[in-house]
C-alpha positions in Angstrom: 0.0 0.0 0.0 1.4 3.4 -0.9 1.5 5.9 2.0 2.3 8.8 -0.2 -1.0 9.4 -2.1 -1.9 12.0 -4.6 -2.4 15.4 -3.2 -5.9 16.9 -3.2 -6.5 19.7 -5.7 -7.3 21.9 -2.8 -5.7 21.7 0.6 -8.0 23.8 2.8 -7.1 24.5 6.4 -4.5 22.0 7.8 -6.9 21.3 10.6 -9.3 19.7 8.0 -6.6 18.3 5.6 -6.0 14.6 5.9 -2.6 13.0 6.1 -3.2 11.6 2.6 -3.6 15.1 1.3 -0.4 16.3 2.9 1.6 13.4 1.6 4.1 11.2 3.3 7.8 10.8 2.5 7.6 6.9 2.5 6.3 4.7 -0.3 6.7 1.3 1.3 4.5 1.5 4.4 2.9 -1.5 6.1 -0.4 -0.4 7.5 -1.0 -0.6 11.2 -3.5 -3.1 12.5 -6.2 -2.0 15.0 -4.4 -3.9 17.7 -1.1 -2.1 16.9 -2.9 1.3 17.0 -4.2 0.5 20.5 -0.8 -0.5 21.7 0.8 2.7 20.3 -1.9 4.9 21.9 -1.1 3.3 25.2 2.7 3.5 25.1 2.7 7.1 23.8 0.1 8.4 26.3 1.4 11.1 28.7 2.6 9.6 31.9 0.9 10.1 35.2 3.6 8.4 37.2 6.7 10.4 38.1 8.1 8.0 40.7 10.2 6.1 38.1 11.2 6.3 34.5 8.6 5.4 31.9 9.1 2.0 30.2 11.7 2.1 27.4 12.4 5.8 28.1 16.1 5.3 28.3 16.1 4.0 24.7 15.5 7.4 23.1 15.5 6.1 19.6 14.2 2.6 20.1 16.5 0.0 18.6 18.4 2.7 16.8 19.6 4.2 20.1 23.4 4.4 20.5 25.5 4.4 23.6 26.6 7.7 25.1 30.2 8.6 24.2 32.2 10.8 26.6 33.7 12.9 23.8 32.7 15.2 21.0 31.7 12.2 18.7 28.5 11.6 20.7 26.4 12.8 17.7 28.5 11.2 15.0 27.6 7.5 15.4 25.6 5.4 13.0 22.2 4.2 14.3 22.7 1.0 16.2 20.5 -1.1 13.9 21.6 -0.3 10.4 23.8 -3.4 9.9 27.1 -3.9 8.0 25.9 -2.7 4.6 24.2 0.3 6.2 27.4 1.2 8.0 29.3 1.1 4.7 26.8 3.5 3.1 26.9 5.6 6.3 30.7 6.0 6.0 30.6 6.9 2.3 27.9 9.5 3.1 29.9 10.8 5.9 32.8 11.3 3.5 30.6 13.3 1.2 29.2 15.3 4.2 32.7 16.2 5.2 34.0 16.9 1.6 35.6 20.3 1.0 34.4 21.6 -2.3 36.7 23.6 -4.6 36.2 26.1 -7.3 35.9 25.3 -11.0 37.7 24.5 -13.2 39.6 21.9 -11.2 41.5 18.7 -11.7 39.3 17.2 -9.0 36.2 17.0 -11.1 34.2 15.2 -8.4 34.7 18.0 -6.0 34.5 21.2 -8.1 31.6 23.6 -8.4 32.0 25.6 -5.1 30.2 29.0 -5.1 31.0 31.4 -6.6 29.1 32.8 -3.5 28.8 30.5 -0.5 28.5 30.2 3.3 30.6 27.1 3.7 32.8 24.7 1.8 31.3 21.5 3.3 28.2 20.4 5.2 30.5 19.6 8.2 31.7 23.2 8.3 28.3 24.3 9.7 27.2 21.1 11.4 30.5 20.6 13.3 30.6 17.1 14.8 26.9 16.9 13.6 26.0 19.3 16.4 24.7 22.8 16.7 26.2 25.8 15.1 27.1 29.0 17.1 27.1 32.7 16.5 30.4 34.5 16.3 32.0 35.0 19.7 33.3 38.4 18.9 33.4 41.0 16.1 36.6 39.5 14.7 35.1 36.0 14.2 33.5 35.3 10.8 30.1 33.7 10.9 30.3 30.1 9.6 27.3 28.2 11.0 24.9 31.3 11.2 23.6 33.2 8.2 20.7 35.4 7.2 17.9 34.3 5.0 16.3 37.2 3.0 13.0 37.7 1.1 10.6 40.4 0.2 6.8 40.2 0.4 5.0 38.6 -2.6 1.6 39.2 -4.0 -1.4 36.9 -3.9 -0.6 35.8 -7.4 2.7 34.4 -6.1 1.0 31.6 -4.1 1.5 27.9 -4.7 -1.5 25.9 -6.0 -2.7 23.5 -3.4 -1.4 25.3 -0.3 -4.0 27.5 1.2 -2.9 30.3 3.6 0.4 30.4 1.8 2.3 33.5 2.8 3.9 34.5 -0.5 7.5 35.8 -0.5 9.9 36.5 -3.3 13.8 36.5 -3.4 15.5 39.8 -2.9 16.1 40.9 -6.5 19.8 41.3 -6.0 20.7 38.9 -3.1 18.3 36.0 -3.6 17.0 34.1 -0.6 20.2 33.7 1.4 23.1 36.0 2.1 26.5 34.5 1.4 29.5 35.9 3.3 32.2 34.1 1.4 33.2 34.2 -2.3 35.7 32.8 -4.8 38.7 34.9 -5.8 37.6 37.7 -8.2 34.1 37.8 -6.7 32.7 40.1 -4.0 31.1 38.5 -1.0 27.5 39.5 -0.4 27.8 40.8 3.1 29.4 40.6 6.5 27.1 39.5 9.4 27.2 42.0 12.3 25.5 41.1 15.6 25.0 43.6 18.4 23.8 42.3 21.8 22.0 44.2 24.6 21.6 42.5 28.0 18.2 42.3 29.5 17.8 41.3 33.1 14.9 39.0 34.2 13.9 38.7 37.8 13.2 35.1 39.0 11.7 33.7 42.2 13.8 33.2 45.4 15.9 36.3 44.6 17.5 34.9 41.5 18.1 36.8 38.3 19.0 35.8 34.8 20.2 37.9 31.9 19.1 37.5 28.3 21.1 38.9 25.4 18.9 40.6 22.8 20.5 40.5 19.4 20.3 43.0 16.5 21.4 41.7 13.1 22.9 43.9 10.4 23.8 42.9 6.9 26.9 45.0 6.8 29.4 45.7 4.0 26.9 44.8 1.3 28.8 43.8 -1.9 26.2 44.4 -4.5 24.3 47.5 -3.4 21.4 48.0 -1.0 18.9 45.3 -0.1 15.3 45.8 -1.3 13.6 48.4 1.0 11.1 45.7 2.0 13.7 43.0 2.6 13.0 40.7 5.6 16.0 39.1 7.3 16.0 36.0 9.4 19.0 34.6 11.3 19.4 30.8 11.0 21.8 28.6 12.9 22.8 25.1 11.9 20.8 22.6 14.0 22.0 19.3 15.4 21.7 16.3 13.0 20.7 13.3 15.1 17.5 11.3 14.7 16.4 12.9 11.4 15.4 9.6 9.8 13.2 8.7 12.7 11.5 12.1 12.5 10.9 11.5 8.8 9.4 8.1 9.7 6.7 9.5 12.0 3.3 9.0 10.2 2.0 12.2 8.8 -1.4 11.4 10.3 0.1 11.3 13.8 1.6 14.7 13.4 -1.5 16.2 11.9 -3.6 14.7 14.7 -1.9 17.1 17.1 -2.8 20.3 15.2 -5.2 22.7 16.9 -5.1 25.9 14.9 -8.2 27.4 16.6 -7.3 26.2 20.1 -10.5 24.1 20.3 -9.5 22.5 23.5 -8.8 25.9 25.2 -5.3 25.1 26.5 -3.7 28.2 24.8 -1.7 26.0 22.4 -2.5 26.3 18.7 -0.1 24.0 16.8 -0.3 24.3 13.0 1.3 22.2 10.4 3.5 23.9 7.8 2.7 22.8 4.2 5.5 23.2 1.7 6.4 22.3 -1.9 8.4 19.2 -2.2 11.1 19.3 -4.9 11.6 15.6 -4.5 7.9 14.5 -5.0 6.7 17.6 -7.0 3.7 18.2 -4.7 2.7 20.0 -1.5 3.7 18.0 1.6 3.9 18.4 5.4 7.0 20.3 6.4 9.1 18.6 9.0 12.7 19.9 8.8 14.2 23.3 9.3 13.6 25.9 12.0 10.2 26.7 10.5 9.5 23.3 9.1 10.3 24.5 5.6 11.5 21.2 4.2 9.4 18.0 3.8 12.2 15.4 3.5 15.8 14.9 4.4 16.8 14.7 0.8 15.1 18.0 -0.1 16.7 19.6 2.9 20.1 18.3 2.0 19.8 19.4 -1.6 18.6 22.9 -0.6 21.7 23.2 1.7 24.0 22.2 -1.1 22.5 24.9 -3.3 22.2 27.7 -0.8 25.2 27.1 1.5 27.8 25.7 -0.9 26.6 26.7 -4.4 26.4 23.0 -5.5 23.8 21.9 -8.0 21.8 18.7 -7.7 18.8 17.0 -9.5 16.5 18.8 -7.1 18.1 22.2 -7.3 19.9 22.1 -10.7 21.2 25.7 -11.0 25.0 25.4 -11.0 25.6 29.0 -9.9 23.8 28.4 -6.6 22.2 31.5 -5.2 23.6 33.9 -7.9 20.9 36.3 -9.2 20.4 37.9 -12.5 21.9 41.1 -11.1 25.1 39.3 -10.3 26.4 38.8 -13.8 30.0 37.9 -13.0 28.7 35.2 -10.7 26.5 33.8 -13.5 29.3 33.8 -16.0 31.9 32.1 -13.8 33.0 28.6 -14.5 31.0 25.8 -12.8 31.3 22.1 -12.3 28.1 21.0 -14.0 29.4 20.1 -17.5 27.6 17.0 -18.5 25.4 16.8 -15.3 24.9 18.2 -11.8 27.7 19.1 -9.4 26.4 16.4 -7.1 24.3 13.7 -8.7 21.5 11.6 -7.4 23.5 8.7 -6.1 25.8 10.9 -4.0 22.9 13.0 -2.8 21.2 9.8 -1.7 24.3 8.8 0.3 24.4 12.2 2.1 20.7 11.8 2.9 21.3 8.2 4.1 24.1 9.5 6.4 21.8 12.3 7.7 19.0 9.9 8.2 21.0 7.5 10.2 22.9 9.6 12.7 22.2 7.8 16.0 20.5 9.4 19.0 22.4 8.7 22.3 20.6 7.0 25.1 19.1 9.0 28.0 21.2 9.5 31.1 20.0 9.4 34.8 16.4 8.6 34.0 15.8 7.3 37.5 17.6 10.1 39.3 15.2 11.7 41.8 15.9 15.3 40.7 15.5 14.3 37.0 12.1 12.6 37.8 11.0 15.8 39.7 12.1 17.9 36.8 10.1 15.6 34.4 7.1 16.2 36.6 7.6 20.0 36.5 8.0 19.7 32.7 4.6 18.0 32.4 2.8 20.1 35.0 3.9 23.4 33.5 2.5 22.3 30.1 5.9 22.0 28.2 4.8 18.6 26.9 1.9 20.3 25.1 4.3 21.3 22.3 7.4 19.1 23.1 5.4 15.9 22.6 7.5 13.2 24.3 6.9 10.1 22.2 5.8 8.7 18.8 5.9 5.3 17.1 7.3 5.4 13.6 5.8 3.8 10.5 6.3 0.1 9.7 8.6 0.5 6.7 9.3 -2.4 4.4 12.5 -0.8 3.0 13.9 1.0 6.0 14.2 -1.4 8.9 16.4 1.0 10.9 13.5 3.5 11.2 10.7 0.9 11.2 8.2 0.7 14.0 10.4 2.3 16.7 9.2 3.9 19.9 11.0 7.2 19.9 11.3 10.1 22.4 12.1 13.3 20.4 10.1 15.7 22.6 8.6 17.6 19.6 5.3 17.7 17.8 7.1 19.1 14.6 4.4 21.7 14.4 4.5 25.5 14.2 3.8 27.6 17.3 3.6 31.3 17.8 6.6 32.1 20.1 5.8 35.8 20.6 7.5 39.0 19.5 10.7 38.4 21.4 11.7 35.5 19.1 10.0 36.8 16.0 12.0 37.1 12.8 9.0 38.7 11.1 9.7 36.7 7.9 7.1 34.1 6.7 8.1 30.8 5.3 5.3 29.0 3.3 2.5 28.9 5.9 4.7 29.8 8.9 4.2 33.4 10.0 6.9 35.8 11.2 6.3 34.8 14.9 6.0 31.0 14.4 8.7 28.4 14.7 8.7 24.6 14.6 9.0 23.0 18.0 12.6 22.0 18.3 13.3 18.3 19.2 14.9 18.1 22.6 16.6 14.7 22.3 20.3 15.0 22.8 20.1 18.6 24.0 21.9 17.8 27.3 25.0 16.7 25.3 25.3 20.0 23.4 28.3 21.2 25.4 30.1 17.8 25.0 29.7 17.8 21.2 29.8 21.5 20.3 31.8 23.0 23.2 29.1 25.5 23.9 25.6 25.8 25.3 23.9 28.1 22.8 20.3 27.4 21.9 17.3 28.7 19.9 17.1 29.5 16.2 20.0 32.0 16.3 22.0 30.8 19.3 21.1 33.8 21.4 20.4 31.7 24.5 23.6 30.9 26.4 22.0 28.2 28.6 18.9 26.0 28.7 17.4 28.4 31.3 17.8 31.4 29.0 16.2 29.4 26.2 13.2 28.8 28.4 13.0 32.4 29.4 12.8 33.5 25.8 9.6 31.6 25.3 6.5 33.8 24.6 3.3 33.7 22.7 1.7 30.3 23.2 4.4 29.4 25.7 4.1 32.6 27.7 2.1 31.0 30.5 4.7 28.2 30.8 7.6 30.6 30.9 5.8 32.6 33.6 5.5 29.5 35.7 9.2 28.8 35.4 9.9 32.4 36.5 7.7 32.1 39.5 8.3 28.5 40.7 10.6 27.7 43.6 14.3 27.6 42.6 14.4 23.9 43.5 11.8 23.1 40.9 13.4 25.3 38.3 16.8 23.6 38.9 15.1 20.2 38.6 13.5 21.2 35.3 16.9 22.1 33.9 18.3 18.9 35.3 15.7 16.9 33.4 16.4 18.8 30.2 20.1 18.0 30.6 19.2 14.3 30.9 17.6 14.3 27.4 
């Protein structure tokens, strides 16, 4: 039975759209039986017992869970259940993920095509050790894993057929959809990212205080003239890479079931699904990946990153000049590596996607620790689990056993939520508004410092700790944030201790 069915001619509101209409990234799905559906409902139901860890909770990614390494390679292990052949493909994909691309023409024909404008020379340059990127530490450090997206408002005629409530945007006529801060010799980089921070003190209960750094982003030293007067800029940091294949394997119906755009249950949470155009399947599909759920599949996300970040063409994004626009004539006329085909072809792109799909999620730590259990209870009691949905069970997949029928604990509903003006980028993306962001998966978050040597969180790395990340929550999460501010210090510490165990 095919899980990815034809898209309806009209997708109305996502609350009424079916999973079939939104599509599914898997073709070889074995349908669930009624008995299995009942078991799944029971095992993923919110816990009411905080005296001990939930069954199977330590195995964050089911059979794909990997042991915790005490070094920076904690996020770079292959899923535990991919087998010998899978490990071979994983290693080849890793090589492509780490490959440094070079300019054309070059004697290394398999590696040329970089730029001419780019943000990085390899995937690994941004996703260092497969972990989170970081903002520049000071004015002298060049941004590598943080860049600015850019667009201008579109007209109603710029919508996409089949996606209702699409918020039309267009590329900046000179700079495209992404600003590149590196360039090949003989070409001008598009900009220099400038970040200015202002400290904002927050009073907490029991005499504690916290300080938030409020960023202002400037596209400085523009290389090709001014931005469009209506240009909308959005900072984006490279997210961690673990568990992506398992997120892709969550049934679309299970994600859509959690949408509540009109807050019908009155809990203040209005999760919405983003609907985006799939370059892989040539149809509208549920967005799952990216900070605003702007990509429907891992392969689509990988190809888009090759195009925008490195300037490498692929079957999904075949323009060999990457993000060069019609106004950047020297960029368009520069040599490229696409003679006779794309700069990365489908087989290699599939291997990169396989690598990304099978980066293992480390096991939970200290699941039975009393403080962790108390923090888990605080997490549930304050309503954090309303968006950070703890558990799902993936599809039964006939061709992907590593992701098939696994009980996983990502702590995300993969939906869009209004996070308030404090975190707003004021730039739409498909159906996502300027204040909405996809709920970030929390698995592995407690290992961030071990992997990335920092504790910077949120879409632009502004939060310097998990507590700061919580305190930035607004909009639908304002009531939860207020409870964290007002709760006894002991409970606040326990909440952070629980997050560190994930």
